[in-house]
Steps between C-alpha positions, in 0.01 A plus 500: 500500500610858442519688838373862551847618597627399163266720302782711345671198349217238476433567130870468411521174703214354282670596171799383297745803509732381219618814322510425130617835410825435658564153370757472235307308229639673190141619416423871485201546723273810489517626872192703446281200452341335808559130530153459650392352848746334718466124560279450814510135619625408847405290791349810661295610189377142435387445860297833531507858396300605808805633676625699202541874583186706505516837316235759414310417180454799270388564139457854403137621498394146601604412858729625768695323780230631724257245359733223403819307578707267263761226515716518183563144389692578181584819297666634195655805662539658155145491392292435806366185365426293814303243698377630833279356789279785573262565796220757421328626806122485545321810367772608245361638177616654175311668209465384133824518319764305298854366574791609277626129492334154496409375844413154617309448834428174680300530825613253769252603767247776543262698278594759244255687271632600168216694333214257455729193567530338852845338544495265794737222605674334222377751236721644224503807272726612217473869421690618182652851512252761395188301586251686744414325819339591827366639717688274744424419878594240740216363713742333749874468539618351167829313430598471126789446267577814315683435165557820279723493187673812624468765766134618430324834538120513516361760277171663613477839330311342190225403739490772746170650377315160493254376750703233688306193384619160359312545173674825429839318495364231268305739262795737470656545165844410645354159556273440206748621219822387679711276278569256801134489624473132406795414721342645812396226753294697764438177702588138501370306804706191550215315667291533178767378258554143365827313528699445186765242434863605529754491205802358675404358835386147572146398611388642836564868381268738344484877425256793474618744239452877632671690221684416169668741250467308181779702329772462770387197693499690821260331740362488851327189626415291801661155551323241713672184622335204667642350820796257446560653141844424367653670203746218407870445474594817297584851558433780253574849365297761311593778250285741697503656844257319750348590834261320742315567824361221708142571587464182705678171542862400462753416223801309580809452273822628372510886473728716312616739780602854401840444683588186308248451218660211317535271809149453601417461867227289651232684697124558545302793349211572725186728515593851423835389357630669198774513225589700195736314273689621189483294177729209430557393866445133555269401778303190650383230506215579737221338689245550764375328817175691573426648157546859393347809325736747350485822289755483213618774269732489190627783283498304187360160375595216732699256289691239694810296469555186720816378660535158657518517871721296739368154446482427879150668475565699816125567547495159672788594719353509854779681668460799250127488541544519881744798456225677292244440767721625776577819295148625442219263438239512769509198731186311582 
């Protein structure tokens, strides 16, 4: 767990701080280009993010730290693209407006009104930049995953003279004539969606697709695993970034820790565990004792290449299983 007195260094402790700009590779690198988010994958982050540092949550014209706090799970410090666990206090509200960047929201607990749409626990919304939304209001303290493509501003000037009703956001020309209007996902309720078969994983796994960009392959989905599910005797890599947050359950296996990504370590990923992993880093295999429900996101299409794992099939190794249980899985 990340302790409170380590707040000033906790994010660095979760990241891989290899400075590529000072590595002699013979390749001329553009020092003005951000390399993106740092790798976040450690025993601490996989165990739980609940002890990550709390900071004020602020989006210009939308919310201030008076009404919300955040835990930054991962961030591109150059662009502001991030994944944050946000607590919005009961009674917070905001008028009709639009964001200056794409924003994804997944509600973990609570009730959030987004215009005429009620986002309750396990609800999702994808809001493209420029699409009017609101008015907003929390009916109780609400915890959500906040996932903007960059540091957003909320623009309200275009709607200041409107009566603040949900239909005025939907009827507005900024919505009905917007070139990305068909991408807008105001509400997906997980409980109402059907399970789909997965592409790569063996029986006992299924997914619910929340958002897919058909041009780039970027996707957000829910993965469900039945109790005692086993991936197999392989580990894998992907040509895209990947992140996951555990909604409930546990996932055991061989993780690509940010301090030593090519020598996978055995541990358990538990409820409220999290990782953000760059492309082309091998990981796995995985399995679960109690079953699991996870939110996944990728930046591009999730292609996969498989690598044969150590043939001792260590998921049957009782000493390693006991070590994982002792390091975080709840005991009966």
